N, C-alpha and C positions, 0 to 999 in steps of 0.2 A: 411313451415314444410310438412311432410308428410299429403296428405290430407285423413284424417281418415273417413272410410265410416260408414254411418249410415241413419235411417230414422225415423219419429216421433214417440215421446212417447213409448209405451209400442213394438210397432214394432221394434224401435230402438234397443231396448235391444236385443229382439230375433234375429235379423238380424246381430247385432254384433255379440253375441255369436256363431250364427252358422258360421261367416266369421273367428271368433277367432278359432273354432274348425278346419275350413279346413286350415286355415293357419297353424294349430298347426301339421296336419298331412304334409303339403307341406315344412315347415321350421323348423322341428323338435322341440322337446318337451320342449327345452329352450325358446321358443317363449311364452309360454302359458301365464305365468305372464305378459308380456310387451302386449300381445292383451287383456288379462284381466284388464289392468291399462288403455288401450286405449278406452274399451267398456265403463268403469267406467267414464273416463273424460269425453268421448262423450255424454253420457247420463244425466251426470249432466247439462250439457249447455243445451240438449234438455229441461230437467224438470225443469229448472229456467227459461227459456226465457218467457216474457211478450211481447203484442204486443206493438208496438212503439206508434200506435194511443193511446191506454189507458194508456201508461206511460205518455204521453204529455198531455192527458187529464184529469190526476189525480191531484185534488188539491195540494196534498201533495208534488208532484214532484218539485224538485228545477227548477226554472225558468231558470238558466243557462243550465241544462242537457235537458230541454225542446226545448230550442233554437236549441242546437247540434242535438237532433235527430229531429227535423223538418227539419232541413239542410240536414241530412242524408237520410231523405225521397224524400227530393227534387232531390237529386243526383242520389237516386234510380231511379226516375221516368225517369229522363233526359237520364240515362243509356239505359233504355229499348225504350224510344220514338225517342233519337237522334243519339244513337251510335250502335244501333241494337243488343244489349245486351241480354240476357234471361229476359223476362218477367215473373218472378215467386215470390215466397213468399219470397226470401233471403232480406236478410235486412229490412223487416217489423216488426221484432221482435228485443228484446233487452236483454241482459244479463250483470246483475252487476256479475263482478267476486269476486269483494274483493281482487284481487292482481293484479300486475302491468302489466303481461303478460297471455295470457292464454297457451301458452305452451313456453318450453325451448327445443330447438334443439340442439343437442350433435353431432359436428364433429370431426372426428377420422382422422386422416392422420399418416403413419410410419414416424419415425424421419427423415428420409432422402427420403423424396418424397413427391411431392406436389399432388400425385393424393388420390382421398378420400377413405375412407372406404364406399362401396356402401352397402345400404341396399335395398332389396326389397320385395313389397307388392303386393298383388293379383292384385288391381285394379291399384293403382298408378305406380306400375312398380317400378323401381330402382333409388333412388335419395341418395345424398351425406351427408344424416343426419339421424337421428331419434328422435322424437319429444316426449316429455314427460309432462303432465300436471300439474305435480308437480315437484318443482325446485330440490328438496333433491335426489328424484329419479335420475333426469339428474346428477346431479352431482355425485351420486354414480355411474352412468354407465360410466361418463367421469374417474372419479378417478380409474375404475376398469380397462380401456384402458392404464391410463397414468401408473398404475404399472407394465404394459406388456413393458414401454418403447415408447409407441406412444405418439403423439402429439393430444391434446385435446384442444376442445374451446365448452363453452356452451354459447348459446346466447338466449335472450329472443325474443318471437314472439308475437306480439300484435293481429294478425289476420291471419286466413289460410281458405282456401277452401276446402270444400268436394266435389267437382267438380259436384255439382248439386244431389248429393244422398239425400242431405236432406237441408232444408231451412236455410241458414246460418243467423248468427244474428249479428246485431251490437253488438259489446263487449265493457265494458266499459273500456278497456286497447286502443281501438281505437279511443276514445274521449279524450285521453292525447294529440292528436296531433292537429294542427293547421287545419282550415276549407278545405284548397286545400289537404292535408294529407287525411283527412277522406273521402272526395269526390274521392280523387283519387285511395283509396284502395277499395272503392267499385267498381269504374270502374274495377280496376285489377284482385279482385278477381272473378267477374261477366265472365271476359273474359276466365277465367280459365273453369269456369263451360260451355263455350260456345266451347273452342276447348282446347285439351289436347293430348300430344303425350306423348306415355309410354315411360320412358326410356331416356327421352331428356329435362333434366330440363333447360339448357341452351335455347334453342327453347321454351319451355314453357314459361319461366320467361321472356326473351326478347319480345315476344309477347305480354304478359299482359303487360309488363312495357310501350311497346309502347303506347298500348290501353290506359293505365294510364295518361301518358303525353299528347297525343293527345287529348284524350277525357277532360283532366282538361283545356286545353288550349280553346278547344270548349265551355267548360261548363264555365269559367271566361268571355270569349267573350258573351256568351249570357247573363250574368248578368251583364253585362256593367261593368266590372273590368278589368283594365290594364293586360298585361301578367305577367307571373310569374316572380320572379327575377332572370333574365337571369344571372346576374353576380354570384349570389350563385351557381345558376346550374352548372357554368363553375368552380369553384373553386370545387365542388362534382365531376364534372369528373376529375379535372385533379389530384385529390387526389386519385381516383380510378386506374388512370393510373399511378401513383407512385407504389401502393399496387402490381398492376399486372406486373409492372417491377420488384420488389422485387422477385416476385413469378417465374418471368423468369428466374431470375439470380440465384436462389435456384435452379431451375429445371436444368440449366448449371451446377451448380456444382455438383448435385447428380449424373448426368450422366459422369463425367469427370473421373471417375473409382480411384480417390484417396483413400487411406485406411480412415478408420472411424475416427482417431483422426484428420486427416486433414480435413475430412468434417465436423466433430463438430466444429472445428475452424473458418472454412470458411463461416460455418452457421452463425455462431453470429457476424462475421466480416461482413458480407453483411446487417443483421438485423440492426446495429449501423451505417453502412454508409449509409443505407435508414433513420435512425432517422436524421442523419447529412443535409441530401438531403433534409427532410422535412423541418427541422428549417430553411435553408437557404431560401428554396421556399416561407415560410410563412412569414419570417420578410421581402421578398423582394416582394414579390407579393400582402399578405393579411396580413399584419401588425396588424392589429384590428381584427382580425379572430382568435378564438381559438378552433373552434367546435372540431376538431382532434386532440388538444394536449393530452388528456386523453386516447384516443385510441393508440397514438404513444407511450406514456410514459409507457404503461402497457405492459406487457411479449407478445411478438409475436412468433408465432411459424407457422407450416406447416398448421396445422388446421384452426386456425384464418385467415388464408389468401385464404382460400375455396370459402367464399361467393362471392369474389369480382370478376366482370365480370359475373357472373351467371344472373344478373336480366339485363344486357345492352349489352351483349357480340354481338348479334346482333339485337338490337334496330335500328342503322343506314340502315339496310337490310330491316327490316320492314316499315320504314318510306319511304324507296326509293318503295319499294311495292305497300302503301297507294298512293304513287303518281301515279305510273303506273296504279293503278284502279280509277284513277280519283277523289281521295279523297271520294270515295263511300264506304260506311264502308261493304254494303252487297258483292261487287265486291271483296273489300280487303278479306273479310274472305272466299269468295271462293277461293282466292288464295293462302291463309295460308293453308287451308284445303287440297288443292292439294300437298302443300310441306309437311305437314304432312304425307302423304300417301306415299311418297319416302321412300326407304331404307336411312338410316341417312347417309351414304357416299354421296348418292346425294343428298339429303337435304342441307348437309353441302356445297357441291359444287355450289348448287344454291343460297344458302345465301352467300357465297363468292361471287359470281359474283354480288350480288345484292350490296353488299358492295362496289365493284369496280364501281359501277353505282352512288353509292351516294358520291365518294371522289371528 
């Protein structure tokens, strides 16, 4: 989601109010309600956080919660000591949300385009979604676009980064995952704090995704654990490729110049063909795996396809760059920063070159 900007306690609220006011001048009066919502949601996280150490040491704390939080602290230390990630107060506090997600992201795309509606923010730059701390607000925003004829999708987000503007907390929504996801998410979000390029979500997410994957591999090895389930990862990668293939097919259809009625019919035909390919693929290669069945059975549209490829488009390129840096994190980050300073077209050209070396 959009990395909302804030700072601790009362200064947080003041800073957010200032940013909301500036953003109002920059982006028009209609933004006031949204920025007020952001200010309130972020301040609630700040005001309700507790030290992880104190939560663990509290006799009233559920032992299962204490065990998970201890793991989070260990991952937090490992991130700074062994992965070269920021050594700050992030992930040393805890917030019980009393809801399944911290925010809900709203994705919007035209009915006959796979290009997202972009939302631009003073610090984070432009991204393909808008985040809400309240699910009802997110769904009302989605409905507003849907009435206009656009494709929409609302997705819950268990964690996000404020890019180091304040100390991010371990959230109760993060503890719904297994140990690998919990540790990996801490690595991922700290990577955003270390390096972030405005207006290039694919670069940012692929970089953080690589740090998450490689960091998790090293983390498991340091704990004497076997490698992660490679077969499960292969299924995830294959399904992502199927979704990207559907998006490419729809993009070709939308660029074909056929009339709107033919385009609408072709869109549904491509989606149904995707469902058929999925069933054949799962039955042949993954007969006992059903993790994507519900996703495929639910309504599919352009907006729902937007997140695919965002987190892993350039991951093989970053893996190649890490190898060129001799698997040295400091050298790797220096090379990533160099890429981040390039104009976007040159940056993508360099990443494409790294992809070819990875093949």
